[in-house]
C-alpha positions in Angstrom: 63.4 107.8 -33.0 63.0 111.3 -34.3 62.2 112.5 -37.7 63.8 115.6 -39.0 63.4 117.3 -42.4 66.7 117.7 -44.5 66.2 121.5 -44.7 66.2 121.9 -40.9 69.0 119.4 -40.4 71.5 121.1 -42.9 71.5 124.5 -41.1 71.9 122.8 -37.7 75.1 120.9 -38.8 76.4 124.0 -40.7 76.1 125.9 -37.5 77.9 123.3 -35.5 80.8 123.3 -37.9 80.7 127.0 -38.1 81.2 127.4 -34.4 83.7 124.6 -34.4 85.9 126.9 -36.5 84.9 126.1 -40.3 84.6 129.1 -42.4 82.4 129.2 -45.3 81.8 127.6 -47.8 83.5 124.7 -45.9 80.8 124.4 -43.1 78.0 124.2 -45.6 79.9 121.7 -47.8 80.3 119.3 -44.7 76.7 119.9 -43.5 75.4 119.4 -47.2 77.2 116.1 -47.8 76.6 114.4 -44.4 72.9 115.1 -44.6 72.9 113.9 -48.3 74.3 110.6 -46.9 71.2 110.3 -44.7 68.9 111.4 -47.5 70.2 108.5 -49.9 70.1 106.0 -47.1 73.7 105.7 -45.9 73.3 106.7 -42.3 76.6 105.3 -41.7 78.2 108.2 -43.3 75.5 110.8 -42.3 75.2 113.1 -39.1 76.2 110.0 -36.9 79.7 111.5 -37.8 79.2 115.0 -36.5 80.5 114.2 -33.0 83.4 112.4 -34.2 84.4 114.8 -36.6 84.2 117.7 -33.9 86.0 115.4 -31.5 88.9 114.9 -34.1 88.9 118.6 -34.9 89.7 119.4 -31.1 92.5 117.0 -31.1 94.1 118.3 -34.2 93.3 115.0 -36.0 91.5 117.0 -38.9 92.2 120.4 -39.8 89.6 123.1 -40.7 89.8 125.5 -43.8 92.4 123.6 -45.6 93.3 124.1 -49.3 94.6 121.5 -51.5 98.3 121.8 -52.4 99.6 120.5 -55.6 102.6 118.3 -55.4 102.8 117.6 -59.1 100.8 118.1 -62.4 100.6 117.6 -65.8 97.7 118.4 -68.4 96.1 114.9 -67.4 97.5 114.1 -63.9 97.1 115.9 -60.3 98.9 114.8 -57.5 97.6 116.7 -54.5 97.9 116.9 -50.9 94.9 117.4 -48.7 96.7 119.0 -45.8 94.7 116.8 -43.3 91.5 118.7 -44.1 88.1 117.9 -44.0 87.2 115.3 -46.7 84.0 117.0 -47.8 85.6 120.3 -48.5 89.1 118.8 -49.9 87.3 116.4 -52.1 85.3 118.9 -53.4 88.5 121.0 -54.6 90.3 118.0 -55.7 87.3 116.8 -57.9 87.0 120.4 -59.5 90.6 120.1 -60.6 90.3 116.6 -62.0 87.0 117.4 -63.6 88.6 120.5 -65.3 91.6 118.5 -66.5 89.1 115.7 -68.1 87.0 118.2 -69.8 90.2 119.7 -71.3 91.9 116.7 -72.2 89.5 113.9 -72.5 90.7 112.3 -69.3 92.6 112.8 -65.9 94.2 111.0 -63.0 93.7 112.3 -59.6 96.0 111.4 -56.8 95.0 112.8 -53.5 96.8 112.0 -50.3 97.0 113.2 -46.7 93.0 114.1 -46.4 90.8 113.3 -43.4 87.7 111.1 -43.8 86.3 111.7 -47.4 82.8 110.6 -46.2 80.5 108.8 -48.6 82.7 107.8 -51.6 79.6 107.7 -53.9 79.5 111.6 -53.6 82.5 111.9 -55.9 81.4 109.7 -58.9 78.0 111.4 -58.6 79.9 114.9 -58.8 81.8 113.6 -62.0 78.6 112.4 -63.5 77.0 115.8 -63.0 79.7 117.1 -65.1 79.2 114.4 -67.7 82.2 112.2 -66.8 82.7 108.5 -66.1 84.8 107.8 -63.2 86.4 105.1 -61.1 87.7 105.7 -57.5 89.8 103.8 -55.0 90.0 104.8 -51.3 91.9 103.5 -48.4 92.4 104.4 -45.0 95.5 104.8 -42.5 96.3 102.3 -39.9 93.9 104.4 -37.6 91.1 102.8 -39.6 92.3 99.3 -39.4 89.2 97.2 -39.3 89.3 94.2 -41.7 90.7 90.8 -41.4 92.6 89.3 -44.3 91.1 86.5 -46.3 92.5 83.4 -44.3 93.4 85.5 -41.0 91.6 87.0 -37.9 93.5 90.1 -37.1 92.6 93.6 -38.5 94.9 94.5 -41.4 93.1 96.4 -43.8 90.5 99.4 -43.9 86.9 99.3 -45.3 88.7 100.4 -48.6 85.7 101.7 -50.7 85.7 101.2 -54.5 83.4 103.4 -56.3 82.5 104.1 -60.1 80.1 106.3 -62.0 78.4 106.5 -65.4 76.4 109.4 -66.7 72.8 108.5 -68.1 71.2 111.1 -70.3 67.5 110.1 -69.4 67.6 108.4 -66.1 69.2 107.9 -63.1 73.0 107.9 -63.0 74.7 104.6 -62.3 76.7 105.1 -59.1 78.3 102.0 -57.9 79.7 102.5 -54.3 81.0 99.6 -52.0 83.5 98.9 -49.1 85.3 95.9 -49.8 84.7 94.9 -46.4 81.3 92.8 -45.7 79.9 95.7 -44.0 80.9 99.6 -43.8 82.0 100.3 -40.0 79.8 103.2 -39.8 77.0 100.6 -40.2 78.2 98.7 -37.4 78.1 102.0 -35.4 74.3 102.5 -36.6 73.5 98.9 -35.6 75.5 99.4 -32.2 73.3 102.7 -31.4 70.1 101.0 -32.3 71.0 98.0 -30.5 70.3 95.4 -33.0 72.3 92.5 -34.5 74.1 92.7 -38.1 73.8 90.0 -40.5 75.6 86.8 -40.5 79.0 86.6 -42.0 80.0 90.3 -41.6 82.1 90.2 -38.3 84.1 87.9 -36.1 85.1 88.3 -32.4 88.9 88.6 -31.4 89.5 84.9 -31.5 88.0 84.5 -35.0 84.4 83.2 -33.9 81.5 84.3 -36.0 79.4 86.8 -34.1 76.4 89.1 -35.1 76.7 91.4 -32.2 78.2 94.8 -33.0 79.2 95.2 -29.5 81.7 92.2 -30.1 83.4 94.1 -32.6 83.9 97.3 -30.4 84.7 95.1 -27.2 88.2 94.7 -25.5 89.9 93.1 -27.2 88.1 94.2 -30.5 86.8 91.9 -33.3 87.4 92.4 -36.9 85.2 92.7 -40.2 85.3 90.1 -42.7 85.9 90.8 -46.5 82.9 90.6 -48.6 82.8 87.5 -51.0 85.7 86.0 -49.4 88.9 86.1 -51.2 87.2 88.2 -54.0 86.6 91.0 -51.7 89.9 90.6 -49.9 91.5 90.8 -53.4 89.9 94.0 -54.4 90.5 95.6 -50.9 94.3 94.9 -51.6 94.1 96.5 -54.9 92.4 99.5 -53.1 95.6 99.8 -50.9 97.9 99.6 -53.8 96.1 102.5 -55.7 95.1 104.6 -53.0 97.7 104.0 -50.6 101.0 103.1 -52.1 100.6 104.8 -55.4 99.1 108.1 -54.0 101.9 108.5 -51.3 99.4 108.6 -48.7 100.6 105.1 -47.4 98.7 101.8 -46.8 97.0 100.8 -43.7 99.8 101.0 -41.0 99.0 100.4 -37.1 101.6 103.3 -36.5 99.5 106.0 -38.2 98.4 108.5 -35.7 95.5 110.0 -37.6 92.5 108.6 -39.8 94.1 109.8 -43.1 92.3 108.7 -46.5 94.0 108.4 -49.9 92.2 108.5 -53.1 93.1 107.5 -56.6 90.6 108.3 -59.3 90.3 108.0 -63.3 87.8 110.5 -65.0 87.0 109.9 -68.5 84.9 112.4 -70.9 82.9 109.7 -73.0 81.9 112.2 -75.6 85.6 112.6 -76.5 85.9 109.2 -77.6 85.1 108.1 -81.0 82.3 105.7 -80.8 80.1 104.8 -83.9 77.3 103.4 -81.6 77.1 106.4 -79.4 78.0 106.1 -75.6 74.9 107.5 -74.4 72.7 105.4 -76.8 74.4 102.1 -75.8 74.2 102.8 -71.9 70.5 103.3 -72.4 69.9 100.2 -74.7 72.0 98.1 -72.3 70.0 99.5 -69.1 66.6 98.4 -70.9 68.0 95.2 -72.0 69.2 94.2 -68.3 65.9 95.3 -66.8 63.9 93.1 -69.1 65.2 89.9 -67.3 62.3 87.9 -65.8 61.9 88.5 -62.2 63.1 86.1 -59.5 60.1 86.6 -57.5 56.9 88.3 -58.5 57.7 91.2 -56.1 61.3 91.7 -57.2 62.7 94.3 -59.3 65.9 94.6 -61.5 67.7 97.9 -60.6 70.8 99.6 -61.7 73.6 100.8 -58.9 72.3 104.2 -57.4 68.4 103.7 -58.2 67.9 102.6 -54.5 69.8 105.7 -53.3 67.7 108.0 -55.8 64.5 106.6 -54.6 65.4 106.7 -50.8 66.2 110.3 -51.2 62.9 111.1 -52.9 61.2 109.4 -49.9 63.1 111.1 -47.1 62.9 114.5 -48.8 59.4 114.1 -48.3 59.1 112.3 -45.1 62.1 113.3 -43.2 65.2 111.4 -42.0 64.7 109.0 -39.3 67.6 109.3 -36.4 68.0 107.1 -33.7 67.8 108.3 -30.4 71.7 107.8 -29.7 72.6 109.7 -32.6 70.2 112.6 -32.2 71.5 112.8 -28.6 74.8 112.9 -29.7 74.0 115.7 -32.2 72.0 117.8 -29.7 75.0 117.4 -27.0 77.8 118.4 -29.8 75.4 121.5 -30.7 74.9 122.7 -27.2 78.5 122.3 -26.3 79.3 125.0 -29.0 76.5 127.1 -28.1 74.3 126.2 -31.0 70.6 126.2 -30.2 68.7 123.0 -31.2 65.2 124.4 -32.4 64.1 121.4 -34.8 
């Protein structure tokens, strides 16, 4: 294991993407958002992804320096094509457009198709919260990302299909809800695989449908599958994500014939200050948070938290103490840097 400070890790990752052909500000956008994922505790979407992204770039599975193209728009709707660009860059461009429309018209619908991996989806409701907006996101992945067995089945048919939402909180941590509809994100399997540790029970099955805790089985030949979270409930939510982010956006639902990892995204952004409300949105949010947190504790050491609070605490701790990377992830990052002529001096 190695610990690296974020302010040292971001420039390293930025240099890697710059040398790989990403111009400013894209190189910095990718670096900042990958390291942010590590900071908030989602290592599955952090710098472990660097080597994969560079490999995809070399294979033309993702393209550098792309600008979103407007397919169709109204005052409240933006249908955009990401041109298979890096999700961290294309996602920011798309959200900027959606935020501007919501600020002007009280709400907006964002339909984004044909973009490469969008990274940690929680980044996008956080960006909306910083603009004072409530938001809801559905994301799916092309057949290249087939990972999840349907409820009642054992073959891979869906992707992890994240669902995320954000609510701005005036005097506290914004509520950021960010989950995959699978029982575990595939990136977390990568982290467990690199560390040589098991995953919790009930997350994955082998090729024949037998329960297993070993991530090596998931990546075996023939491969296993991830189970939906909460049985039929998570499966149903994953299907809805496919419908909104895949079918409705025109990006397409999971399809084994898809040659690239393409994300589709559907988002709804709302300006709460534009909705007439006698009790006041911000006041009611804070009142309800206080009420929920006043619940009796399940154990003496337990604590009632809002979605997003753990991430905020983890970020504060990792900014102070550094980001811990396993040996395989660190070696992969160093090898990637050296292959591009980037010196590693951390």
